[in-house]
C-alpha positions, 0 to 999 in steps of 0.5 A, spaced: 556 515 576 559 522 573 560 519 567 553 516 566 550 522 568 554 526 563 553 522 557 545 522 559 546 530 559 550 530 553 545 526 549 539 530 551 543 537 550 544 534 543 537 532 542 535 539 544 540 543 539 544 546 545 550 542 542 551 544 535 553 550 531 550 557 533 546 557 526 542 551 528 540 554 534 538 560 531 534 556 525 531 552 531 529 558 535 526 562 528 523 556 526 519 554 532 517 561 533 514 561 526 511 555 527 508 557 534 505 564 530 502 559 525 499 554 530 495 559 535 489 561 530 488 554 528 489 551 534 484 556 537 479 555 532 479 547 532 478 548 540 472 552 539 469 547 534 470 541 539 466 545 544 461 548 539 455 543 541 456 544 548 454 552 548 457 559 548 459 558 555 464 553 553 467 557 548 473 560 552 474 553 554 475 550 547 480 556 545 484 554 551 483 546 549 486 547 542 492 551 545 494 547 551 493 541 546 499 544 542 503 546 548 503 540 552 503 534 546 510 538 543 513 538 550 511 531 551 514 529 545 521 532 546 521 529 553 519 522 550 525 522 545 523 525 539 529 526 534 525 530 529 523 537 528 516 535 527 510 540 530 504 538 533 497 541 534 490 539 533 487 537 526 481 539 523 479 531 522 480 529 529 477 536 532 471 535 528 470 527 530 471 529 537 466 535 536 461 529 533 463 525 539 461 530 544 454 531 541 452 524 539 455 521 546 454 526 551 449 532 549 444 527 546 445 521 550 440 524 556 444 520 561 443 523 568 450 524 570 451 528 563 444 532 564 446 534 571 453 535 570 456 542 571 461 545 566 467 542 570 463 535 570 462 536 563 469 538 561 471 532 565 467 527 561 470 530 554 477 530 556 476 523 559 475 521 552 481 524 550 485 521 555 482 514 553 484 515 546 491 517 548 491 511 551 489 507 545 494 510 541 500 509 546 497 501 546 497 501 538 504 503 538 507 499 544 504 493 540 507 495 534 500 496 530 502 502 527 503 499 520 496 495 521 492 502 523 495 505 516 490 499 512 484 503 513 482 504 505 483 510 502 476 511 500 473 511 507 478 516 509 476 520 503 469 520 505 470 521 512 474 527 510 469 530 505 464 529 511 468 533 516 469 538 511 461 539 510 460 538 517 465 544 519 462 548 514 455 547 516 457 548 523 460 555 522 454 558 518 451 560 524 457 565 527 458 567 520 451 569 519 451 573 526 446 569 529 445 570 536 444 563 539 446 556 537 442 554 531 442 547 527 444 548 520 437 545 518 434 551 522 437 557 519 432 558 513 427 559 519 432 565 522 434 568 516 431 575 519 436 575 524 442 575 519 447 580 520 449 583 513 455 586 516 457 580 520 457 576 514 461 581 510 467 581 516 467 573 515 467 573 508 473 578 508 477 574 513 476 568 509 478 571 503 484 574 506 486 567 508 484 564 502 488 569 498 494 570 503 499 567 499 498 572 493 498 578 498 504 576 502 508 570 504 512 574 510 505 573 514 502 566 515 495 566 511 491 564 518 495 570 522 493 575 516 486 573 516 485 573 523 488 580 523 484 583 517 478 580 520 479 583 527 481 589 525 475 590 520 470 588 526 472 593 531 473 598 525 465 597 524 464 597 531 468 604 532 463 607 527 457 605 531 455 599 528 457 594 534 449 592 535 449 589 528 455 585 529 456 578 532 459 576 538 466 575 541 469 569 544 467 572 551 470 571 558 476 566 559 477 561 564 484 561 568 489 561 562 495 558 567 496 551 566 493 546 571 492 539 571 485 540 575 482 534 571 486 529 574 482 528 580 475 528 575 478 522 572 479 519 578 472 520 580 469 518 574 473 511 575 470 510 582 463 513 581 458 507 580 454 512 576 459 512 570 460 505 570 454 504 565 457 510 561 464 507 560 463 502 554 460 508 550 466 513 552 471 507 551 468 506 544 468 513 542 475 513 544 477 507 540 474 511 534 478 517 536 484 513 537 484 510 530 482 516 526 487 520 529 493 515 529 491 514 521 491 521 520 498 522 525 502 517 521 500 519 514 502 526 516 508 524 519 510 520 512 508 527 509 513 531 513 518 525 512 518 526 505 519 534 505 524 534 511 528 527 510 527 526 517 525 519 518 519 518 523 518 511 526 511 509 526 510 505 532 514 510 537 510 516 534 504 513 536 507 512 543 509 519 543 502 522 540 498 517 545 502 519 551 502 527 549 495 527 548 494 523 555 498 529 558 494 534 554 487 531 557 490 532 564 491 540 563 484 540 559 487 539 552 484 536 546 487 530 541 493 533 537 496 530 531 502 532 526 501 539 524 503 539 517 503 547 515 507 548 522 512 543 520 514 545 513 514 552 516 519 550 521 523 547 516 523 552 511 525 557 517 531 553 519 528 548 524 532 542 524 532 539 532 527 538 537 529 545 540 525 548 535 519 544 537 520 546 544 521 553 542 514 553 539 511 550 545 514 556 550 512 561 545 505 559 545 505 558 552 507 565 553 502 567 548 496 564 552 499 567 559 500 574 556 494 574 551 489 571 554 485 577 556 486 579 549 483 572 546 477 574 550 475 579 545 476 575 538 470 576 534 467 569 533 465 570 526 473 571 525 474 564 527 468 562 523 471 565 517 478 561 518 474 555 519 470 556 513 477 556 509 479 550 513 473 546 511 474 548 504 481 546 504 479 539 507 475 537 501 479 531 499 482 533 492 482 525 490 475 525 490 474 531 486 479 529 481 475 522 480 469 526 479 472 531 474 475 525 470 469 521 470 465 527 467 470 528 462 470 520 461 478 520 462 478 513 466 480 507 462 477 502 468 472 507 470 468 501 474 473 501 479 473 508 480 466 508 480 466 503 486 471 507 490 467 514 489 461 510 491 464 508 497 466 515 498 459 518 497 456 513 502 461 514 507 460 521 507 452 521 507 452 516 513 457 521 517 453 527 515 446 523 516 448 519 522 454 519 525 462 519 523 464 513 527 458 509 524 460 512 517 467 509 519 465 502 521 460 502 515 466 504 510 471 499 512 466 494 511 464 496 504 471 497 503 473 490 505 467 487 501 469 491 495 476 488 496 473 481 496 469 482 490 476 485 486 480 479 489 475 474 487 476 475 480 479 470 476 486 467 479 488 465 472 493 470 470 495 466 463 492 460 460 496 456 454 496 450 450 501 445 449 501 445 441 503 453 441 508 453 447 513 447 448 517 444 453 525 446 453 526 439 451 528 439 443 525 432 440 526 429 433 522 434 428 517 429 427 515 428 434 515 436 434 510 436 429 506 431 432 506 436 439 504 441 434 498 437 432 496 434 438 499 438 444 492 442 445 490 436 450 495 439 455 493 445 458 497 450 463 494 455 467 498 460 471 495 462 477 496 469 481 495 471 488 491 468 493 487 461 492 482 462 497 474 461 497 473 467 492 477 465 487 478 457 487 471 456 485 472 460 478 479 455 477 474 449 478 470 452 473 475 453 468 478 446 469 471 443 468 470 447 461 477 445 459 475 437 460 469 438 456 474 440 450 478 434 450 484 436 455 488 430 458 493 434 462 492 440 466 498 443 469 497 448 475 503 453 475 503 456 483 509 460 482 505 467 483 500 464 488 502 467 495 497 464 499 492 458 499 486 457 504 483 451 506 477 452 502 482 453 496 486 446 498 479 442 498 477 445 491 484 443 488 482 436 491 476 436 488 479 438 481 484 432 482 478 427 484 474 429 478 480 428 473 482 422 476 475 419 475 475 421 468 482 418 466 485 425 466 491 428 470 493 434 474 500 436 475 502 442 479 509 446 478 513 451 482 511 447 489 518 449 493 518 445 499 521 451 502 515 455 501 509 455 506 504 453 500 507 446 500 506 445 507 499 447 507 497 443 501 501 437 504 497 438 511 490 438 507 492 432 503 493 435 496 500 433 495 498 425 497 492 425 492 496 428 486 502 424 487 509 426 488 511 424 481 506 429 478 509 435 483 514 439 479 519 444 481 518 448 475 513 448 469 518 446 464 519 439 467 511 439 468 510 440 461 516 435 459 512 430 463 506 431 460 509 431 453 512 424 454 505 421 456 502 425 450 507 422 445 507 415 448 499 415 447 499 418 440 505 415 437 508 410 442 514 414 442 519 411 447 524 416 449 529 411 451 528 407 445 533 403 440 539 407 437 537 411 431 541 409 425 545 414 422 541 414 415 535 415 419 537 422 422 533 428 420 539 432 418 541 427 413 534 428 409 534 429 402 541 425 401 541 419 397 544 413 400 551 414 397 551 421 399 548 419 406 554 414 407 559 419 405 557 424 411 557 418 416 564 416 414 566 423 416 562 422 423 565 419 429 561 415 434 561 417 441 558 414 447 558 419 454 556 416 461 551 419 465 553 426 468 559 426 463 560 433 460 560 433 452 563 440 452 563 446 457 561 454 456 566 458 453 570 452 450 572 453 442 566 450 438 569 445 433 564 440 432 557 438 431 553 433 435 547 429 432 544 425 438 542 417 436 540 415 443 539 418 450 538 425 452 543 431 453 541 438 457 543 445 455 546 448 462 548 455 463 552 458 469 548 463 473 552 470 474 554 471 481 551 464 483 555 457 484 549 453 480 546 452 473 540 453 470 537 448 464 535 451 458 533 445 454 534 438 453 535 435 446 532 428 444 534 423 439 534 425 432 536 432 434 542 436 433 546 441 437 553 445 437 551 447 429 552 454 431 559 454 433 561 449 428 559 454 423 562 461 426 567 457 430 565 462 436 566 459 443 560 455 446 555 459 449 552 453 454 555 447 457 552 440 455 551 434 460 549 427 458 542 425 462 544 418 461 548 414 457 548 418 451 550 416 444 552 422 439 555 422 431 560 428 431 562 432 425 568 436 426 570 442 423 576 439 419 571 433 416 566 439 414 571 442 411 573 436 407 566 435 405 565 442 403 571 441 399 571 435 395 563 434 396 560 441 395 553 438 393 553 434 399 555 440 404 550 444 401 544 439 402 547 439 409 547 446 410 540 447 408 538 441 413 541 445 418 538 452 416 531 448 416 532 446 423 534 453 426 528 456 422 523 451 425 526 452 432 526 460 431 519 459 429 517 455 435 520 460 439 516 466 436 510 462 437 511 461 444 513 468 445 507 470 442 502 466 446 505 468 452 505 475 451 498 475 448 
């Protein structure tokens, strides 16, 4: 038992950095303190933003809500096993979404329980939304949905982010102008007479100091610098007698001692019959908040990981964030996320372990307990100036880049970018004019429709005919000439992506058009098809029926039995309809099958025909009967049984082979694997082994007889005799071999051009 306790204590100590070099501990304390100083002003600003729509009496609660959020989520993260130095604090997008939810789902609902609630009751409803959102977040992580949350499209998030930037900016116009009461942005023109120029001056000074802070000094965080300069300017003007021309301060603060007072309010909500009608609305709002905050948190965690190298696990991170937000809600905190600026500052200052996170939380807690009376005297305009800069920095730079490049006409595929920009603008407009939650839902639907539209483009990756690309079967030159003339009756369609209701119809139209062009064999290459739905399978059946009625043939290649694709096509009846004899493991064999049928139809060519006479071989073309007889006398007739190896890869090349009957396949060993790949198949009348005969090099591949194989073999010694005693015959033979190699090279070049173009 003692060993178990000691082991657990040791693990906790190591995670907190208590075990390790003193330099690491000093770095964690320094980093945590730096992160806390950086986090305090922005947390207060986001908390104030959240409570903005409730009125001035909630300003103090908002400040504490932002601070308590950062404190308790960081403590919870450490207790829940966080093993990185990533910092947590309220996030601008999440804070404003919560602010909008408070406005739309509480202030404007006119529900009796909301209208009659006191300050504690209203705050209980706000923090209940935070509690429920945290619960959803934790469930996302527990159900391992972290990866799926990240699939909200980028244009939707960009539109949401831009809308939040505009709305944060507009919400701070009143405090920036020094208006005495809360005024909607649309009503500001009617209150221009109440604008306080000195307040505007203080706000702009705060914003400019924060914006240009890094140029002024890098030793003080820009938010702290802006807060200090703005507050000093405010009270300097007040000391000079201009206090009546300056805006309000935060005002009285509630008790800053953390106390989970809202737990009892949550229990009362869940047991009060009057709240049952409100729970669906609150749950929907909480789910929206959880989705956005989860996505924001995961993206930020990934960003921090890229800088610090400390890997964050998405699902565990969601569980920690969710449970931490639930704990913060009980103390009166708002939703929290990953704090990028504080995380980077912590890492730069030496923070490497969870001890830095705990240090940050402790420093902020001490600041709240000690400086609460001072916080009450912070000018509202200074916080508004800080949020003004936050809003400007929140504008999505990708959106700005799209607009800039489109105006400069720098895009090649401008239509795609225009669609993304349309989604961004639409989401932002709906968010500003209607509701952020509605905008996110609208944006997801728009992005899905856009995705389906893009995916519904042609599934045909490449199309080519059998007159330009042949199979690997090497045939008699006269048959190859016939394939070049009539091979256009064979069509190969390489498909790519999912074959579903949006793409299968286009495929059917392509095949229908091909049938009007005298195509008799259509090969569908499914190598790059990753999915087939029932609609796609049914359309394949319709294509097969249409071709069968017209006396045409559908062939399917790359249908590996191990692929799920094969199971779907078999279950839908496609495999049985097409027929096993027209299903092939690769496109080359399908193309060879179609070529055989074409040659039988056009020339009555039978690949298993009688043995060719030596004098009829194309390699002896141009020789007189006497000269041909001389060459034949120097050749040896050999017969190989099915499966026999004519020669192996690496053997010394001493002989040239001319096939008189049967076929032989060229096979190459694959490196690191105990298997071979078929490179080509030679038919009657073709020559192989000629290169090794000419240069006496080793064989580059193995040759295997596919059936009974009859060859005429010319050895190197016999060729030397021919070259010595019958030079004219040797020259003609070499010319024929050169012509054969040239034709093969031309066919290869034509095939490469067709496949690449």
